[in-house]
PAVO-510062 format. One line per field, with one value per residue (C-alpha): x, y, z. Coordinates in pm, 1 decimal. Layout:
<sites>
px X  ...
py Y  ...
pz Z  ...
</sites>
This chain:
<sites>
px -8240.8  -8607.3  -8828.2  -9165.2  -9028.7  -8819.9  -9086.4  -9344.5  -9106.9  -9035.5  -9400.9  -9504.3  -9243.5  -9358.9  -9722.3  -9634.7  -9456.3  -9753.9  -9995.8  -9775.0  -9754.2  -10125.6  -10205.6  -9967.6  -9995.8  -10318.9  -10161.3  -10403.0  -10567.4  -10493.5  -10130.1  -10246.2  -10409.4  -10085.9  -9889.4  -10130.5  -10099.2  -9718.7  -9724.0  -9966.7  -9752.2  -9446.9  -9643.4  -9766.1  -9408.1  -9297.5  -9574.0  -9558.2  -9183.9  -9054.7  -8694.9  -8767.0  -8703.4  -8954.3  -9153.0  -8917.6  -8584.8  -8635.1  -8349.4  -8365.5  -8022.3  -7699.7  -7334.6  -7311.6  -6937.3  -7005.2  -7164.8  -7421.1  -7799.7  -8083.0  -8406.2  -8726.8  -9074.6  -9394.7  -9754.8  -9715.6  -9737.4  -9915.3  -9969.9  -9969.8  -9615.1  -9427.2  -9326.0  -9212.3  -9009.3  -8852.1  -8758.6  -8584.9  -8396.2  -8284.9  -8164.2  -7960.5  -7840.1  -7985.5  -8125.7  -8439.3  -8654.5  -9029.0  -9236.5  -9552.4  -9906.5  -10023.4  -10377.7  -10240.8  -10040.4  -10322.4  -10339.2  -10002.2  -9781.5  -9586.4  -9484.1  -9344.5  -9164.3  -9010.7  -8904.4  -8731.3  -8579.1  -8427.9  -8241.0  -8455.9  -8590.5  -8954.2  -9036.8  -9348.0  -9576.5  -9860.6  -10141.6  -10423.6  -10250.0  -10584.6  -10658.4  -10701.0  -10395.4  -10211.6  -10497.2  -10467.4  -10349.2  -10030.6  -10195.3  -10413.9  -10126.5  -9894.8  -10160.9  -10194.7  -9817.9  -9783.2  -10064.3  -9860.4  -9563.4  -9780.2  -9883.0  -9519.2  -9412.3  -9688.0  -9557.0  -9178.7  -9117.9  -8962.1  -9079.1  -8982.3  -8802.4  -8788.1  -9106.1  -9203.7  -9480.4  -9783.1  -9780.2  -9454.9  -9653.2  -9516.5  -9691.7  -9627.2  -9836.2  -9625.1  -9311.2  -9454.1  -9575.5  -9240.7  -9044.3  -9267.0  -9230.8  -8858.2  -8904.4  -8678.3  -8855.3  -8732.9  -8791.4  -8622.9  -8425.6  -8536.8  -8912.3  -8989.5  -9358.4  -9411.0  -9773.9  -9835.7  -9598.4  -9741.7  -9504.4  -9204.4  -8962.8  -9047.7  -9010.7  -8676.3  -8545.2  -8655.6  -8477.2  -8162.1  -8152.8  -8205.8  -7952.3  -7691.1  -7462.5  -7632.4  -7975.7  -8275.7  -8511.1  -8886.2  -9064.6  -9383.2  -9425.1  -9783.4  -9678.9  -9667.8  -9445.1  -9190.5  -9182.6  -9125.6  -8832.8  -8659.8  -8416.8  -8310.1  -8258.3  -8051.7  -7832.4  -7791.7  -7690.1  -7440.5  -7281.8  -7242.7  -7045.0  -7318.2  -7348.6  -7691.1  -7687.4  -7950.7  -8106.4  -8007.6  -7640.9  -7652.4  -7790.2  -7631.7  -7958.2  -8105.2  -8390.4  -8573.5  -8639.2
py 5838.7  5837.3  5851.3  5985.6  6318.2  6420.1  6292.6  6521.8  6817.1  6756.6  6723.3  7029.1  7232.0  7089.3  7163.4  7519.7  7560.1  7417.1  7650.0  7943.5  7831.8  7764.2  8107.5  8285.3  8082.0  7887.0  7539.7  7244.8  7105.3  6744.4  6805.9  6808.2  6467.1  6333.0  6468.0  6301.2  5968.6  5977.9  6072.4  5787.8  5533.6  5634.0  5599.1  5258.4  5150.1  5274.0  5083.6  4750.2  4705.7  4616.9  4698.3  5050.5  5213.3  5472.2  5516.9  5349.0  5170.9  4799.5  4551.5  4317.4  4156.3  4083.4  4123.3  4024.8  3960.9  3655.5  3330.6  3343.1  3316.0  3340.8  3144.3  3315.9  3167.6  3374.0  3325.2  3059.2  2902.8  2630.3  2288.5  2127.6  2216.2  2421.9  2112.9  1928.1  2228.1  2251.5  1884.6  1953.7  2254.3  2054.0  1757.4  1986.8  2212.7  2520.7  2824.2  3006.0  3306.5  3260.9  3574.5  3471.3  3607.6  3694.3  3562.9  3216.1  3188.8  3107.7  2729.4  2696.9  2828.3  2501.9  2562.0  2905.4  2756.0  2490.4  2747.4  2947.5  2652.5  2512.8  2836.5  3003.2  3359.9  3461.1  3778.0  3996.6  3963.2  4164.5  4029.9  4035.7  4018.9  4146.1  4255.1  4615.4  4618.8  4855.3  5104.8  5147.2  5470.9  5469.1  5428.0  5136.2  4974.3  5006.5  4857.1  4558.3  4504.2  4539.4  4288.6  4030.1  4109.7  4060.5  3715.3  3621.6  3747.7  3541.8  3231.5  3269.6  3574.0  3783.2  4069.6  4052.2  4351.4  4240.4  4313.3  4189.9  4392.9  4186.2  4136.1  4336.8  4661.2  4972.8  5304.5  5635.3  5521.1  5204.7  5416.2  5604.9  5288.4  5110.8  5411.8  5450.7  5080.5  5066.6  4788.6  4706.0  4632.8  4319.2  4242.3  3992.0  3973.0  3621.4  3576.9  3210.4  3255.0  2922.9  3010.4  3023.7  2765.7  2423.2  2214.8  2103.3  2096.4  2452.9  2587.3  2415.4  2538.3  2892.9  2889.8  2743.3  3000.7  3295.8  3185.0  3455.8  3577.6  3778.6  3643.7  3674.4  3405.2  3446.3  3114.8  3012.3  2745.7  2710.6  2564.9  2192.4  2260.5  2440.3  2148.4  1910.4  2095.6  2245.1  1956.2  1956.2  2332.5  2320.8  2045.5  2232.9  2556.5  2380.7  2208.6  2553.3  2663.6  2863.7  2895.1  2926.6  3193.6  3337.3  3654.4  3866.8  3771.5  3834.0  4186.4  4263.3  4356.2  4241.3  3995.0  4094.6  4417.8
pz -3175.7  -3270.6  -2962.1  -2850.1  -2724.2  -3024.2  -3263.5  -3101.9  -3113.2  -3481.8  -3581.1  -3379.6  -3568.8  -3902.7  -3813.8  -3723.5  -4055.5  -4243.3  -4066.8  -4163.1  -4526.6  -4539.3  -4401.0  -4633.9  -4953.3  -4918.1  -4902.2  -4959.9  -4645.4  -4738.8  -4639.7  -4275.8  -4326.4  -4474.6  -4179.2  -3935.4  -4118.1  -4107.7  -3739.1  -3660.6  -3845.7  -3643.2  -3317.3  -3430.8  -3502.7  -3161.0  -2983.8  -3162.9  -3219.8  -2874.8  -2964.8  -3087.9  -2746.8  -2865.4  -2542.9  -2297.6  -2279.4  -2342.8  -2305.8  -2603.6  -2619.8  -2439.4  -2538.4  -2905.2  -2871.8  -2652.3  -2766.3  -2490.9  -2511.3  -2259.2  -2281.9  -2170.4  -2141.3  -2136.8  -2022.8  -1754.3  -1513.4  -1708.4  -1554.9  -1900.7  -2005.1  -1742.3  -1538.1  -1850.3  -1967.7  -1622.5  -1653.1  -1983.7  -1848.4  -1545.8  -1749.3  -1977.2  -1694.0  -1866.7  -1680.9  -1791.6  -1714.1  -1676.8  -1732.6  -1550.7  -1562.5  -1212.5  -1239.3  -1319.3  -996.6  -751.8  -730.2  -904.7  -626.4  -621.7  -983.0  -899.0  -603.1  -824.9  -1084.7  -813.8  -628.3  -948.2  -1009.2  -1271.7  -1268.6  -1236.0  -1425.2  -1433.4  -1738.1  -1578.3  -1362.4  -1617.8  -1958.3  -2084.8  -2439.0  -2322.2  -2096.3  -2332.6  -2312.5  -1935.9  -1784.4  -1575.2  -1227.7  -1342.3  -1527.7  -1229.6  -1001.4  -1236.3  -1248.6  -872.8  -822.1  -1011.8  -787.9  -480.4  -604.1  -669.8  -327.9  -170.8  -348.0  -317.2  -98.0  -377.4  -598.5  -968.6  -1111.4  -1474.9  -1671.9  -2016.3  -2181.6  -2283.2  -2660.8  -2668.9  -2685.4  -2514.0  -2441.7  -2260.5  -1958.7  -1939.3  -1926.3  -1627.4  -1454.2  -1486.4  -1367.3  -1061.7  -978.4  -1059.2  -1317.3  -1612.1  -1940.8  -2118.3  -2483.5  -2713.9  -3037.2  -3133.1  -3152.3  -3201.4  -3290.0  -3112.5  -3040.6  -3414.7  -3559.3  -3480.2  -3693.3  -3489.6  -3784.1  -3886.3  -3533.5  -3482.2  -3817.6  -3735.9  -3399.9  -3549.9  -3830.3  -3595.9  -3334.8  -3266.3  -2986.4  -2714.0  -2804.4  -2577.2  -2706.5  -2667.3  -2608.8  -2427.5  -2160.6  -2280.9  -2616.5  -2694.0  -2991.9  -2774.5  -2534.8  -2828.3  -2989.5  -2684.5  -2625.3  -2990.1  -2991.9  -2672.7  -2814.8  -3144.0  -2971.1  -2747.3  -3048.2  -3205.9  -2899.6  -2726.2  -2351.0  -2189.2  -1917.5  -1687.5  -1818.7  -1517.9  -1564.3  -1937.9  -1903.4  -1564.2  -1393.1  -1062.6  -1107.8  -790.3  -604.3
</sites>
C-alpha cells in the first residue's frame, strides 16, 4: 500500500540511481526536477485525499455488506441550525455524530449537553480549525486537539476519542499528535459538499445518488441547505432499507477516552 514511508524509500532509491547515472553518463539535470514534481504530487494526494491512509490510518467507512449508514456533522455547535437538526434526528429516531470545533463551545455548553443527552456522539474537530492548522508541528497540533477535549470535558464530563481532521487534510505531524493522544482519525466516503451546494434539490439528489452500504456521510450543522433536505434524505434512505447507526457502533471504536 502506498504510504509516506514506502514512498520516501522508493524515491530515495530512485534519486540514488539518478545520481549514479548522472555521474557516469551525464544525465540531464531536468530529470531531477521531474522527480521532485512527481514526488510532490504524491505528497499532495496523500495530504488532501482523506481516504488515502498515506500519513495515518483514517476510518472512512463501515461494513459494506450491511445496509447501514452513519450521519456525521462538522463545524458546530451552531445556534442557528444545530438545535433544528437535533429536532429532526429526534423525530426520526436517527443517531448522529457531531464533530465540534472547540472554540465554539464556550457559551454553547447547553447544545453539547443536549447532543450528548439525546444519545449522539461528540467528536473532536480541533479547537481552532484555523487555516494554518495543517502547518502546525506535532506538539502544537496535539495541544490544539487536547484543548478541544478539555472544553468538551468541561461541558459533558467526557473526552472525545474520535477526531476528524479539519478540511480532511492529514500530515506527518498529525499522525504523531493523534498517536500521542490515542485518537482515532475519522474520514468519510460520502462528501455532501453541503457548504457549497446551496440548492436543496441538487444536494438531495447528490446524497441519494451516493448512498451506499457502510457509508459515513459528511454533513455540516452550520448549513441551512442540510437542515432543509435532511428529513427527505432520511426518509429516502429508510425506504431503501437502510438503517441509521451511531458511528462508534458502525466502526466498532470507543467514542470517548
